[in-house]
N, C-alpha and C positions, 0 to 999 in steps of 0.2 A: 235782293240787294245788288247783286250783279248786273242785272238788267237795268236798275236805276243808275247806276254808276256809268255803265255804258252809254246810256241815252244823254249823260251829262256832256259827254266827251265826243260822241260820234252822232252828229246830227243826220236824222233821215231826210232825204229829198221830201219837199212839199208836193203834195198831190191834190188835185182838184177834181171832183166826179161832176159830170154833166150829163145831160140827156141828148143824145144823137140818133141819127138815122143811118142805119146799116142796111146796105143793098141786098144783104143776105137774110139777116135777122130782124129787120124793121127797126122799131124803136127799142133803143138798147142804152144802157148806163156806159158812158166813155170815160175815160180818164185823161188828164194831162199832167206831166210829171215835171219837176224842176230839173233844169240842166245846170252843169258846172258853171257856166257863165252868168247864171241867173234867169235865163229865159224859160219858157214853158214848152213843153213838146207833147202835143196830142199823140195818144196811144193808138186810138182808134177802137174798134169792136173788140172786146175781150174774148167773146166767143169765137170770133175768128181766128183770132191769135191762138187760142187753146186747141181748136181743132187743127190749124195748121202744125202746131207742135206735136199732136197726140194721135192724130187720125190719117194724115197724109203719108205716101211712100217717104221712105227714109232719103231715098236721092231725089226726091222732088224739089222742084224751085220753091215752092211754097213752104217745105219743111225747112229748107236752107235759109230762106229769108227769115223766117220767124225765129229759127236758132240764132241767127247773126243779131237780130233785134234784142232778143232776151239777153244775150251776152253783152250787147251794148249797154242796156239798162242795168245790168248787175254792176258792171264796171263803173258806170256814171255815179250809182248810189256808193260804191265803195269809195271813190275819189271825194265825194261830198263828206262821207262818214270820216275820212282821214283827214279832214280839216282844210283841204284846199279851197281857197275862196274864189269868188268871181274874179277878182283882181288878177289872180294867178291861174286862171282857167287854162291859159295857154303857155303856161311856164314848162318848157321842156328844155332838154339840153340843146336841141336843134334851134330852138328860137333865142337861146341866150347870145347876146351880141359880144363876141370875143374879137376884138380888134388889135389889141396890143398883146405882147408876150405874156406880162402878168395875168391879163384876163384869160387867154388861151391856156395858162398853167393852172389857174383856179378851176376852170371848165373841165380839163382833162383830169384833174384830181378827184372832182365831184362825180365826173361820168365814170371813172374808174371805181369809185367806192360803190356806185349802184351796181355796175357790171359784175363787181367781185362780192356782191351783198351775201350770197350764201356763205362764202368764208369768213366774211366780216361778222356775220351771225353766229357763226360757231365759234369765232374767237371773242366776241363781244367788243369788237373793235369800234372805237368812236371817231368823230370827226368834229373838229372845231372850225367854225367859219367866222372869222372875227375881222374887223377893221371898219373902214369908212362907210357912212350912210350912202344909200342910193348906189350900191355896187352890184346889186343883183344876189345878195346872199340868200334873201328868202326865196327868190326864183330857183336857185340852184337847189335850195333844201325842198321847194315843192316838187322839183324835177325828180329828185331821189325818192321821195315819197310816192311819187307817180309811177316810177319803175319798181318800187317793192311791192305795191297794190297790184300792178300789172302780172306780177308774179305770184300772186295770191297770198301775200304777206299782210299781216295786219300792222299798218303804220298810222301815225299821226303827227301831225305838225301843228303846234299850238303856241301862241304867245305865253311866256312865263306869267305875264299878269293875268291871264284868263285861268291858269292853273292855281294862283294864288286866290283869286276871286271865288272859284268854285270850291275851294278848300275852305276858306272863310265861311261860306255861305253853309257848310255843314253844322255851323254853331247855331244856327237858327232852329228854334224848337220845331220838331216835327219834319225835320229835313230828311230823315230817313237814312242817313249815311254819316259818316265821320271822316276827318282828314285823313286818317289811317287808310279807309276804304280808297281815298283817291290816290295815295301813294301806291298801293297794292294793285291798283287797276293799271295805273301808268308804268308799274315795274314790270307788268307781264306782256307789254305789247312787243312785237318782234322788232319794231323800229320806233324810237321816240324822238322827234325833232321839237327842241324847245327854241323858239324864235324870242328875239327882244330881250335877251339875257343883259340885266344892268339897267333896263328902263324904270326898274321899279324903286321904291324907296330905299331898299335895302335893310329893312326892319329885321330884328331878330327871328320873327316869325317866318318872314318871306324866305330867308335865307336858309333856316333850319329845314323848312319844307322842301326847298330844292336840293339841299344836301341829302336829305333822306331819300328822295327820288333818285338821285344819281347813285347813292350807295346801294339801294335796292337793287337797281339794274345793274350794278357791279357785281353785285353779290350772286345774282341770277344768270350772270354773263350775257347780258343784253347790250347791243349797241345803241348809243345815243349821239344824236347830233345837237350841237350847241350853236346859235346863232347869236352873235353880239356885235354891237358897235364899239365895244371895248377893244383894245390892243391886247397884248399878250400880258403886259404888266397890270393893266387895268382889270381883265379878267380874273387873274390871278388874285389880285388884292379883294374882287368882290366874292368869288365863290371859294377862296381859299386853297391852300397849297394841297390839303388832302383831297378835295374834289378834283382839282385840275391834275393831279398825279394819276388819279384813278382813270380820268378821262383819255390819258395819253398812254396807258399801259397797253401792252400786247399790239404796239404798232399804231396807236392812235395818232392821228396827224392834224395839225393846225394850218388852216390855208388863211394867208393873209390877205385882205383886199384894201390894197394901199392907194389905189387911184382914185381920182376925183368922182363925184357922183356923176352917174350916166342919166340921171333923170331929166337934167336940164338939156340933154342934147336931144334935138328934134329928130 
């Protein structure tokens, strides 16, 4: 059951196997694997890679290169599994355009949250990114996830609508899981970033599901980041006083994105 739920939320990179010619081993099966930006990268001969990792001297250039390639592949798979999409493949704190004081303040708060994540994790400290569309909230949310994954944490950024869709699909006969399984899986992640809060219909089922996830993570002392185009009052009205209060406990912060959309800027 756990593997099934994990596969629903944490996508694995697409991989293609093809026949190729190796200068050392002749005709072999080679692979190419999906990258974060959606492109495909050829891995080359698997036998050569294995031999470089396991049979060459530890201080050799071959071992160093093979180790670096393996680490890069593992990191890429983890970022794809964490829900970072090709649109935000380059979303880092360094690539965020902060040209005004409010933008620099938002960037500084999000960077600090990531830098201090071990302490935020222990405290279950949450972060709310709210305000106008096109201001880079998802960019910064993805940058936070990237930082947590780089530190070997288990993180996920996902639109609220996708959570609801996956939970509703559990009602299909033979699905093999329940919406309770969905809640429990999301409750156990080191960091959960829920994007597009407030873009849904706000039905009783949807709100109940989101409340359950927030509450379970609160009970487990797990940090949650919420991203919404709603302002403070709109978010309070949407998720309710109780959920908002829990998100702001233990020093949870709300960062307002009040400037005009940056998407129209060339």
